[in-house]
N, C-alpha and C positions, 0 to 999 in steps of 0.2 A: 504493500500500500504506500509506503514511504517513497519507493522508487516511482510509482505511478504519479504521486503528487508532485515529485520533482520534475517528471516529464511534462505534466500539465502546466506547471508554473513556468518552466523554461520555454515551452511552446508559446504561452501567452506573452512572455517577455519579449521573445524574438519577434512575434507578430506585431506587438505594439511599439516596441522601442528598438528592436535589433539587439545584438549582443551589447550588454552594458557592463561596465567595470563592477566586479564583485559578484557577478552572476555566472556561475560555471555550469554549463549544460553538458552532461556526459553524452558523447556521440552514441548513436543507435548501433547496436549490434545487428548482424545479418546472419540468419540461418537459411541456407539455400539447400533445399531437399530436391534431388533429381531422382526420378523413378523410371527405370528402363522399360520400354514397350508398354507403358500404361495408357490404355484408352479410357475414355470417360465413362466406364462402367462402374460408377460409384453412386452411393446413396445421394450425395449432394448434387449430383447431376441428374437426379430423377430416376435412377435405375434401382427399383425397389428390391430386387433380389440380390444386389451386390452387397457383400459383407464389408463395409468400410466405416465403422463407427468412429474411428480415430481421425481419419481424414475428414469425415463429416464434422467432427468437433473443431478441427482447424477451420473448416469452412464457416462454421457459426461465429468464429472470431474474425473472419476476414471477408474477402470478396471472391466469389466464384465467377470466373470468366468462361462462359458457356461456348463462346466462339473464338477459342484460341487456336491458332494454326502455326505449325512449325515451318521452318524454311525448307527443310529437306527430310523426306521420310526414311532416314537411316541415321544410325547413332552418331558417327563421327562428324559428318557434315552438318547435321542439325546442331550439335553441341558447339561446333566451331562457330557457326553463325550466332548462336546465343551468347557465347562467351566474348566474342569480339564485337558484336553489334553490327556486323557487316553483312550485307546482302550477297547471296550467291550471284546476283546479277553483276556485282562489282568484283568479287573474288574469283568467280568461275568454279567454285567448289559445289557441285551439284550431285555428288555421289562420293562414296568411299570416305577415306580418312586422311587424304593427302594434305589437307589444309594445315594439319599440325606438323607436317614433316617436309613438304617440298612445294616448289612452285613460287612464283613471284609474290604471292600473298601469304606465304608461310610465315609463321611467327618467328621473329628474330630472337636469337639467344642473347644478343646484346641489350643492355638497358638503353632504350631510345628516349628522346626528349619527352614523348608522351606514352601513356599506358596502352598496351596492346589488348588487354583483357580486363574483365570485371575484377577478378581477384587481384591482379597486379595494381589496379587503381586503388583498391583498398589497402593493399600492403604498403604502397607509397604514401598513403594517408596515415600511416602509423598503426594500422590494425594488425593484430595477430590473424594470419590467414591459415586455416587448418583444412586439409583435404583428407576425407575419409571416404573411400569407395570411388565410384565412377562419376566424375563430373565432366571430364573431357572424353576422350575415346577409350583409352585403356582403363582397366579395372582399378588401377592404383595411381594413375597420373604419370607413369613412367613408360618410356618408349621400349616396348618389347613386343615381339610377334607372338602369335598363339603358341608356337613351339618353344618359346623362351629366348629366342635369338634377339639380340638388340643391345644397345649400349646403356640403357637405363636412364638416359637423360630425362629431364623434366619435359613432359609433353606440352605444358603451357609454361614457357620460361618466365622467371622472375615473378612468379605469382604466389607461391606458397611458402610461409615460414615453417610449416610443419606438414609432412606427408606421412600419415600414420595408419594406413589401411591395415587391419590385422589379417595375417595370412593363415593363421591356424595351422592345421595339418596339411594344407594344400601348398604351402611353401612359396608361392609366387602369385603375381597379379592375375594372369589369365586362368590360373588354377582355381582361384576363389570365384571367378566369374562363371565358369562352366562346371561348378562343383556339384558332386554328389557327396554323400556322407563319407566319413573316415578317410579324408585325403584323396579320394578318387575324383578325377575330373575328366572332361571330354578330351582334353589334349594331352593326357598323360601317357599315350602310346599303348594303352591296354584295350583300346576299342570300346571304352565306356561311352555309349551313345543312346541310352534309354531315353525315350521321350518324356516319360513320367516316372517319378520316384517319391512316394509319400510313406517313408518307412521310419524316419527318425521321430523321437518323442519330444525332444527339447529344442527350443529355438536356437540355442548356441551350438548345436551340432552342425549348423549350416552358417555360411558367411554372413548373411544379412543380420542374423541374430547377434553375431559377434561384433558387427559394425555398430549396431544400435547400442550394445553394451559399452563399447569403447566411446561412442559419441556422448553417452550419458556421463561417463567418467570425466571426459574432457570438459563438458559443460559445467559440471560441479566444480571443477578446478577453475575454469574461466570466470565463474561467478564471483570468485574471491580476488580477482585481478582488476586493476584500474584500467587496463588497456582494453579498448574495444576489440571485438573479434568479428571475422567473417568466416563462417564454417560452411564448407561445401560437403554435403553428405549425400552420396549417391548409392541408392539401393539397386540391386541387380534384378530381383524378381518383380514382375512376372516374365522376364526374358527366358527364352528356352535355355536349357531343358526345364520342364515344369517339375520343380523339386521344392518341397516344403514339408513341415511336420505333418504327421498323420492326422492330428486333430483338426488341421485346416481342411483337409480332404473330407473328413468325417462330418464336419460342421455343415457341409453342403449336401449331405446325403439326402435330406428331405426337402431341399430347396428346389422349387420348380424353375428351371433355367430354360428360357425360350430358345427355340432354334433360330438360326439366322432368317430374317424376313425374306431374303432373296438368296437362296443357297446355291443356285445353279450358275455355271460359268456364263459370263456376259461377253458380248462381242465388243471388245475394246482393245485398242492398240496397247493399252497400258496394263492389261491383264498379264499375269506371269504364272509360272509353274510352282511357286511356293517351294523353291529349292532348299532353302534353309530348314524349313519345317520337315520336309520329306527325307532329309538325310539322316534323321534320327531313327532309332529302332522302335518299331511300333508294337504295342500290345494287342493290336487288332489290325485287320486287313487294311491295305492302303487304298488309294483313290480308286473309285469314288468312295469316300467314307460313308458308312451306313448312318442312319439317323441316330442309332445308339452310340456309335463312335463319335459323331459330331457332338452329341451331348456330353460325352465323357471328356473330350478335349476342352470344351467350354467350361466344364466343371473344374478341370485341372488348372486352367488359367485363373479362374476366380479363387481357387484355393491359394494360389501363389499371391494374388492380390490381397487376400485376407491375411496371409503371413506378413507381407510388407506393411499392411495397415497396422498390425499389432506392433511392429517395430517403430513405426511413426508415433504410435501412442506412448511408447516408453520415452521417446525423446520429448514429446509434449509434456509428459508428467515431470520430467527433469526440469524443464523450463518453469513449470508451475512451482515446483518445490524450492527452486533457487531464486524465485522472483525475477528471473531473467526475462520472462514473458513481458514484463512491464517496460522493457527497454530494448526489445529485439524485434526486428522486421523478420517475418517468416515468409518464404516463397516455397511453394510446392509446385513442381513443374514436371510434366511428362515429355520425354525427348521426341516422341512421335506417337502416333496411334498404332493400331494393329488390327488386321482382319482376322476374325474368328469364324471362318467359314462363310463370311459375307461374299457373295458372288463366287463361291468356291475358291476363295483366296485365304491363305493361312500365313499371315506375316505382314510386313510393311512393304517397302520397295515399290511403291506405286503412288502416283499423284491423286488417286481417288480419295474421297472424303475420309473414310475410316482410317487411312494411314497418315494423314497430315493433321488431323484434329486430335488434340490431346488436352489433358487437364492443366489448368493454371489457377492457383489460389494464392492470393497475397493478403497477408495480415500485418497490420501495423499497430503499434501501441496507441490507445486512445482513439480507435477508429470510429468515426461517426456512423458509418453504414455497415457495421459488423453484421455478418449474416446475409448480406445482400448478394444477389446474382446480377451479372451484367451480360447483356446479349450483344454488345458492340463487338465488331471485328477487331481482333488484336493479333499480333505476331510475336514470336519469340524474340525478334529483334528489338522489341520494345522494353525488354527487361533491363538492359544496360542503362539507358537514359532514365528509366523509372527509379532504379536504385540510386542513381546520382541525385535525383530530386528528393527522394525520401530520406536518405542517410546523410546527404550533404557532406561527403568526404572532403577533406582539406585539399587533397591533390586532385585536380580536375582536368588536367591536360590529357587529351586523347590523341594517340598517334595518327589514327585514321578517322575520317568522318563517320559518325554513327548514322545508320540508315533507318533506325526505328523512331518511335515517338513515345514520350513519357506517358505513362498511364496514371500519373499522380492526379490529374484532373478527373479521371473516371473514378478513382478511389474516393474523391470528394463528391462526385455526382455520377451515380451508376448509369444514368441515361446519356451521359456525354459520349462523344465519339472521337476517334483519332484518325480514322480512314474510312473510305467507302468500299475498299476492296483489300483482301489479303492475298499475297502471292506466295506460292511455293514452287519448288523446282525438283525435278528428278531426271538426271542424265540430260538429254536434250529436250525434255518436256518442261513446259511452264504452265502453271495453273492459276487462274484468277477466281477467287471466291468472293461474291457479293452476298448480301443478306438472303438472296433468293436463288442464285444460280452458281454453278461452277463450270468454267470453261477450261478445257485442257487442250493444248496444242504442242506440236513439236516445231522447232525453228531450225531450219537447215538452209544455209546459203541465203539467208535473208527472207526465206519463204516460210509461211506457216502451213503446216501439214497436219494430218491426223486430227482434225478438229472434232472435239466432243463437247457437247453441252448438256448438262444435267440440271434438272429443276430440284433444288434443295429445299424448297419451301414446305414440302409435305413430310419428308422423312430423311434419314441419313444414308439410305441405300437406293437412290434412284438408279434404274438400270436402262432406261430408254434414252438413247442419244438423240437429242432434239436439234442438233446443229443445222441440219438441212431444212428443218421446218421453222426455225426461229432465227433467220439471218440478221434481223435487226438487233436481237439480243447479243448474238455473236459479235457483231460489229461494235456494239457498245462496250462489251467486256474487253475486246482487243485493245481498246484505248488505254487500258490500265497496264498493258504489257510494257516492260522496259524497252527503251529505244535501242 
């Protein structure tokens, strides 16, 4: 309560008089929680069968952005755009992970005049910057391949004062990312590729449980420090393989999980074979999955969401217990969506709606509209300028122009808007999302091809391409495409 009163007093003083002598306002901390492959199947997004009470609790303290779209529907490129605030239209990173390693827009290892990433900006503002889990592309922020090859340099240079992802019995970063129980993982050379595994009893027998425990320990320590902090906490599940404690699988035993509204393959240039999904060992026959098998996979995914939600709850409890909640901005962000049998797709890697729409929740101390939902179109690019506006770090020089818009105004007024269209990219495809439609095109040699137009005003899985029947709408949405 004392910290909350300090925050309110400082805010009023700054608003009325600016910083005045004798008034010391402690900078706001930032807890940035990233969740891999999380689609908006959460209670706070109106999905009643989703087991997400802790994320819903965060939503009741913050604002839910119902129309948040990532820049690229794959981990590395999406996270690069978010961390740097730079559009793929500028950097050219529309697939893969090369943005962290190579090319003219790759992050420099040298300390440049301006910050290249969100955590670097806060570090240069005097914050303790702590990395636990997957915030950039690799599972621990260090450059290693799946097989362990690599030099281990920082994936995001000059960003973190502490990189402390616990490895447990898996020994290294990609081991914890593709983990099964007892130190086994997909890349250990023993052929471990089961699609599902719900055998362990305790949370800490798996990496996400260990990361939550470590984050709680670090938060309790940080609560006694005068220095502000920026903590990046990146949970792995529900990314493949679907691995979680047995109790999370059992909890969904009697839950009625609906089947995909449009389960059949669609005629789209952007449909794919779901290669990442089908390379795992299946406990049931492969494509086409039976209705029973589709339901089992969807249950497995939600069991992993439940597991991660419980880990988020532990972290929120720690913020409450230490009173850090009263001085900490919290962001929960999904790096992209995921197709759960929608249009017979299993995974991301497509510019269709399910793969580029993901959760975004922002909570700030003393929030006027706590518990509100916002239907305005927003992008992951908006997080960099938003955190600058909210936390007001002392170092504000940015090395490259930010391409997003601050959401601070929306947090003050949920009906406010920052854009009329949200853009995403996948390989040579570009997609424009307005409130009612999604246009997807490929651009080759200055020409737009493979035009697809979907009406998004009725549901999240339109399957009818209306491009040939609605040329006026196609032309209007093309005006939003980058030149």
